[in-house]
C-alpha positions as CSV (number, residue, x, y, z in Angstrom):
1,X,163.1,45.0,151.2
2,X,161.0,43.0,148.8
3,X,158.9,45.3,146.5
4,X,155.6,43.5,147.7
5,X,156.5,44.4,151.3
6,X,156.9,47.7,150.7
7,X,153.7,48.1,148.5
8,X,151.9,46.8,151.8
9,X,153.4,49.5,153.7
10,X,152.5,52.5,151.5
11,X,148.8,50.6,151.4
12,X,148.7,50.7,155.1
13,X,149.7,54.2,155.5
14,X,146.9,55.4,153.3
15,X,144.4,53.9,154.9
16,X,145.6,54.9,158.6
17,X,145.6,58.7,157.2
18,X,142.1,58.1,155.4
19,X,140.8,56.6,159.1
20,X,142.0,59.5,160.6
21,X,140.4,62.0,158.1
22,X,137.2,59.9,158.5
23,X,137.6,60.0,162.3
24,X,138.0,63.8,162.2
25,X,135.0,64.4,159.9
26,X,132.7,62.3,162.2
27,X,134.1,64.5,165.0
28,X,133.2,67.6,163.4
29,X,129.7,66.3,162.3
30,X,128.8,65.5,166.0
31,X,130.1,68.6,167.2
32,X,128.8,71.1,164.3
33,X,131.1,72.3,162.1
34,X,132.9,75.3,163.2
35,X,133.7,76.4,159.5
36,X,130.0,76.9,158.9
37,X,129.2,78.3,162.3
38,X,131.7,80.9,161.7
39,X,130.3,81.8,158.0
40,X,127.2,82.2,159.5
41,X,128.2,86.0,160.2
42,X,131.4,85.7,161.6
43,X,131.1,83.9,164.9
44,X,129.1,86.5,167.0
45,X,131.2,89.4,166.1
46,X,131.3,92.0,163.3
47,X,129.3,94.8,161.8
48,X,125.5,94.7,161.5
49,X,123.4,96.6,159.0
50,X,120.0,98.0,160.2
51,X,117.6,98.9,157.5
52,X,114.6,100.8,157.9
53,X,111.3,100.8,155.7
54,X,110.7,104.3,156.4
55,X,111.3,107.5,158.4
56,X,108.1,109.6,158.1
57,X,106.4,107.7,160.7
58,X,107.0,108.9,164.6
59,X,107.0,104.8,165.2
60,X,109.9,104.2,162.8
61,X,111.6,107.4,164.1
62,X,111.3,106.0,167.5
63,X,113.0,102.6,166.1
64,X,115.7,104.4,164.6
65,X,116.5,106.2,168.1
66,X,116.3,102.9,169.9
67,X,118.6,101.0,167.7
68,X,122.3,102.6,168.8
69,X,121.2,102.5,172.5
70,X,120.2,99.0,172.2
71,X,123.1,97.9,169.9
72,X,125.3,99.3,172.9
73,X,123.2,97.3,175.7
74,X,123.4,93.9,173.3
75,X,127.2,94.2,172.2
76,X,126.3,94.7,168.8
77,X,128.1,96.8,166.4
78,X,125.7,98.3,164.2
79,X,126.4,100.8,161.3
80,X,124.6,103.9,160.8
81,X,120.6,102.8,159.9
82,X,119.7,102.8,156.2
83,X,116.4,104.6,154.8
84,X,114.7,102.6,152.3
85,X,112.4,105.2,152.2
86,X,109.0,103.3,151.4
87,X,110.3,101.9,148.0
88,X,110.7,97.8,148.1
89,X,112.8,97.9,145.2
90,X,115.4,100.2,147.0
91,X,115.2,98.1,149.9
92,X,116.7,95.2,148.0
93,X,119.4,97.4,146.7
94,X,119.9,98.8,150.4
95,X,120.4,95.2,151.4
96,X,122.7,94.7,148.4
97,X,124.7,97.8,149.5
98,X,125.4,96.8,153.1
99,X,126.5,93.3,151.9
100,X,128.9,94.9,149.6
101,X,130.2,96.6,152.7
102,X,131.0,93.1,154.3
103,X,128.1,93.3,157.0
104,X,128.1,90.0,159.3
105,X,124.7,90.2,159.8
106,X,121.6,92.4,158.9
107,X,118.4,93.3,160.7
108,X,115.7,94.3,158.1
109,X,112.3,95.7,158.5
110,X,110.8,94.5,155.1
111,X,108.3,96.6,153.3
112,X,107.1,93.8,151.0
113,X,106.6,90.6,152.4
114,X,107.0,88.8,148.7
115,X,109.7,91.2,147.2
116,X,112.0,91.1,150.0
117,X,112.7,87.3,149.3
118,X,115.3,88.7,146.7
119,X,117.6,90.5,149.3
120,X,117.2,87.7,151.5
121,X,118.5,85.6,148.7
122,X,121.6,87.8,148.2
123,X,122.1,87.5,152.0
124,X,121.9,83.7,152.1
125,X,124.5,83.5,149.4
126,X,127.2,85.3,151.1
127,X,126.4,83.3,154.4
128,X,125.4,86.4,156.3
129,X,122.3,86.2,158.6
130,X,119.1,88.1,158.6
131,X,116.4,89.1,161.3
132,X,113.4,90.6,160.1
133,X,111.2,93.2,162.4
134,X,108.0,93.7,162.0
135,X,107.0,92.3,159.0
136,X,107.6,88.4,158.0
137,X,108.7,87.5,154.7
138,X,106.4,85.3,152.7
139,X,109.9,83.1,151.5
140,X,113.4,83.5,152.1
141,X,115.7,82.8,155.0
142,X,115.7,84.5,158.3
143,X,117.1,83.6,161.7
144,X,114.1,85.3,163.3
145,X,111.1,87.3,162.9
146,X,110.8,89.7,165.6
147,X,107.0,90.8,166.0
148,X,104.1,91.1,167.7
149,X,101.1,89.3,166.9
150,X,99.3,91.2,164.3
151,X,96.3,89.0,163.8
152,X,95.7,90.1,167.7
153,X,96.0,93.6,166.7
154,X,92.8,93.8,164.1
155,X,91.0,91.3,166.8
156,X,91.9,93.8,169.8
157,X,90.7,96.8,167.5
158,X,87.3,95.1,166.7
159,X,86.6,94.0,170.0
160,X,87.3,97.7,171.4
161,X,84.8,99.0,168.8
162,X,82.2,96.3,168.7
163,X,82.1,96.4,172.9
164,X,81.4,100.4,172.6
165,X,79.5,100.5,169.2
166,X,75.9,98.5,169.3
167,X,75.5,99.0,165.5
168,X,76.4,101.3,162.8
169,X,79.2,101.8,160.1
170,X,82.6,101.5,161.1
171,X,85.7,102.0,158.9
172,X,89.3,100.3,158.9
173,X,92.0,102.6,157.1
174,X,94.2,99.5,155.9
175,X,98.0,99.1,155.6
176,X,99.7,98.0,152.4
177,X,98.4,94.5,151.5
178,X,101.4,93.4,149.9
179,X,102.8,93.2,153.5
180,X,101.7,90.4,155.7
181,X,101.0,93.0,158.5
182,X,98.4,94.8,156.6
183,X,96.8,91.4,155.4
184,X,96.7,90.0,159.2
185,X,95.1,93.0,160.6
186,X,92.6,93.7,157.9
187,X,91.4,90.1,157.6
188,X,91.4,89.6,161.7
189,X,89.3,93.0,162.2
190,X,86.9,92.1,159.3
191,X,86.7,88.1,160.4
192,X,85.8,89.5,163.8
193,X,83.3,91.6,163.0
194,X,81.5,89.3,161.1
195,X,81.8,86.3,163.6
196,X,81.1,88.3,166.8
197,X,79.4,92.0,165.8
198,X,77.0,91.4,162.9
199,X,75.2,94.6,163.6
200,X,78.7,96.5,162.6
201,X,79.1,97.3,158.8
202,X,82.8,97.5,157.9
203,X,83.8,99.9,155.4
204,X,87.4,99.6,154.0
205,X,90.3,102.3,152.9
206,X,93.2,100.9,151.4
207,X,95.9,103.2,152.0
208,X,99.4,101.5,151.8
209,X,100.6,103.0,154.8
210,X,100.2,106.7,153.0
211,X,99.0,109.4,155.0
212,X,98.1,111.4,152.0
213,X,96.0,108.2,150.7
214,X,94.3,107.8,154.1
215,X,93.3,111.7,154.0
216,X,92.0,111.8,150.7
217,X,90.0,108.4,150.9
218,X,88.6,109.3,154.2
219,X,87.4,112.5,153.0
220,X,85.5,110.8,150.3
221,X,84.3,108.2,152.5
222,X,82.6,110.4,154.9
223,X,81.0,112.5,152.3
224,X,79.0,109.5,151.4
225,X,78.6,108.3,154.7
226,X,78.2,111.0,157.3
227,X,77.0,108.6,159.8
228,X,80.5,106.8,160.4
229,X,80.4,105.6,164.0
230,X,84.2,103.9,164.3
231,X,87.4,103.7,162.9
232,X,90.1,101.5,162.8
233,X,93.7,102.9,162.2
234,X,96.0,100.1,161.4
235,X,99.2,102.7,161.8
236,X,98.8,105.6,164.2
237,X,102.3,106.6,163.1
238,X,101.2,107.8,159.8
239,X,97.1,107.5,160.0
240,X,96.5,109.2,163.3
241,X,97.1,113.0,162.1
242,X,95.6,113.0,158.7
243,X,92.5,111.1,160.1
244,X,92.3,113.9,163.0
245,X,92.6,116.7,160.3
246,X,90.2,115.4,158.4
247,X,87.4,114.9,161.1
248,X,88.3,118.3,162.0
249,X,87.5,119.9,158.7
250,X,84.2,118.2,158.4
251,X,83.4,119.2,162.2
252,X,83.1,115.7,163.2
253,X,86.3,115.6,165.3
254,X,84.2,115.4,169.0
255,X,85.7,114.4,172.1
256,X,84.7,111.0,174.1
257,X,81.5,112.0,175.8
258,X,80.4,114.4,173.5
259,X,77.3,113.7,171.2
260,X,78.5,112.5,167.7
261,X,81.9,111.2,168.9
262,X,83.4,108.6,166.5
263,X,85.2,106.0,168.6
264,X,88.5,105.3,167.4
265,X,91.2,102.6,167.8
266,X,94.7,102.7,166.6
267,X,97.7,100.8,166.2
268,X,101.6,101.8,167.0
269,X,101.6,103.3,170.9
270,X,103.3,106.5,169.8
271,X,103.5,109.3,172.2
272,X,101.3,111.4,169.6
273,X,98.3,108.6,170.0
274,X,98.7,109.0,174.1
275,X,98.4,112.7,173.7
276,X,95.2,111.8,171.7
277,X,93.9,109.6,174.2
278,X,94.1,111.7,177.2
279,X,92.4,114.8,175.1
280,X,89.7,112.2,174.3
281,X,90.4,112.6,170.3
282,X,90.8,108.7,169.9
283,X,90.1,106.1,172.6
284,X,92.7,103.6,172.1
285,X,95.6,101.9,170.4
286,X,97.6,99.0,170.6
287,X,101.2,99.8,171.6
288,X,103.4,97.7,169.2
289,X,106.7,97.5,171.0
290,X,109.4,100.0,169.2
291,X,111.9,99.5,172.1
292,X,111.6,95.5,172.1
293,X,111.6,95.5,168.2
294,X,115.1,97.1,168.4
295,X,116.5,95.0,171.4
296,X,115.3,91.9,170.2
297,X,116.2,92.3,166.6
298,X,119.7,93.1,167.6
299,X,119.7,90.0,170.3
300,X,118.5,87.6,167.6
301,X,121.2,88.8,164.6
302,X,124.2,88.6,167.4
303,X,122.9,84.8,168.3
304,X,122.5,84.1,164.5
305,X,126.1,85.4,163.9
306,X,127.3,83.3,166.6
307,X,125.6,80.1,164.9
308,X,123.1,79.6,167.5
309,X,119.5,78.5,167.0
310,X,116.4,78.6,168.5
311,X,113.0,76.8,168.7
312,X,109.4,77.4,169.2
313,X,108.2,77.6,173.1
314,X,107.8,80.4,175.6
315,X,111.0,82.9,176.2
316,X,112.5,84.5,179.0
317,X,111.1,87.9,178.2
318,X,107.4,87.0,178.2
319,X,106.6,86.5,174.6
320,X,106.3,83.3,172.7
321,X,108.3,81.7,169.6
322,X,106.2,80.0,166.9
323,X,106.7,78.4,163.6
324,X,105.0,80.3,161.0
325,X,103.2,78.3,158.2
326,X,106.2,79.1,155.8
327,X,108.5,77.5,158.3
328,X,110.2,80.5,159.5
329,X,110.3,81.4,163.3
330,X,108.9,84.2,164.9
331,X,109.2,85.7,168.4
332,X,105.8,87.4,169.2
333,X,106.3,90.0,171.5
334,X,103.7,91.6,173.7
335,X,101.4,94.2,172.2
336,X,99.0,95.7,175.1
337,X,95.8,97.7,174.6
338,X,95.9,101.1,175.6
339,X,93.1,103.1,176.6
340,X,92.6,106.2,179.1
341,X,92.7,103.8,182.3
342,X,96.3,102.7,181.4
343,X,97.5,105.6,179.3
344,X,99.7,106.8,181.7
345,X,101.5,103.6,182.9
346,X,105.7,104.3,182.7
347,X,106.4,101.1,181.3
348,X,104.9,101.9,178.2
349,X,107.4,102.7,175.7
350,X,105.5,105.6,174.3
351,X,105.6,107.3,177.8
352,X,109.3,107.2,177.7
353,X,110.0,108.9,174.4
354,X,111.1,112.5,175.0
């Protein structure tokens, strides 16, 4: 066989192999890379780490209790939950520790919307998907944020106080302004009062989700302003008890209907708030869905581990997925206002906790 013919046949075989490889690549591109999907958490299986922000709040205690129950119902294998104990730097360490253990997915409730990016970047480098619960990160990659509309929290509290107090001073005990939740609730309340209830004067207590800080600053504020007519607690789990104790110590804890009663609206929907509503100590709360946070946090991490993605729009569980300015998707779960009229509703998660 002439040498030129051999060279032609070799070139033909090489071209044929290249064409087959190119065709395979095109098929993978059209169908979605199996390798990439599997790397995003292990194809929907594997252990999941769940990181809590703190456990000193009854709200997060309830969320923690829901995690194993919801994990079972969603078919997710979770490790024992980790408590970051209100320390953003510890939370980054906790994320790193979970990744070192080889988790295929993470469900994190960020303490600091900016600081958590370091942990999210660690997870992204290892191809481990993350779902954020309760707090949206400012930056970083997450498959979904599971959270209620915190702007609505502040607006609902404002409307309730504005409709029950014609004029005077009201206080909002704020959360940590390093958290998007604290910022959203604070600005929404402030803006709503300014726009709709100009006869109300807003006084503010930055308390960083700390009960001791809330109690001390409220005591000082009441000394200077004994004519307070309303209070908005941005987190009943940490602010309810110290607020009631402070008012009681000053002889200012009057039940609804009594002269001098201070109208109080809270956020969380914990059983302690419901009891306080029944007793007339506070008037309303916005029920933040601890059960749904656990359920859909695990639902979305399982989906992300299987390579599934979502788009903005209504869901099949009564919520709406929205795209945040950062580009992150957020499933905004319903959070109803609870008053004496509906506090005994058995559908409220706060009435199911033993």
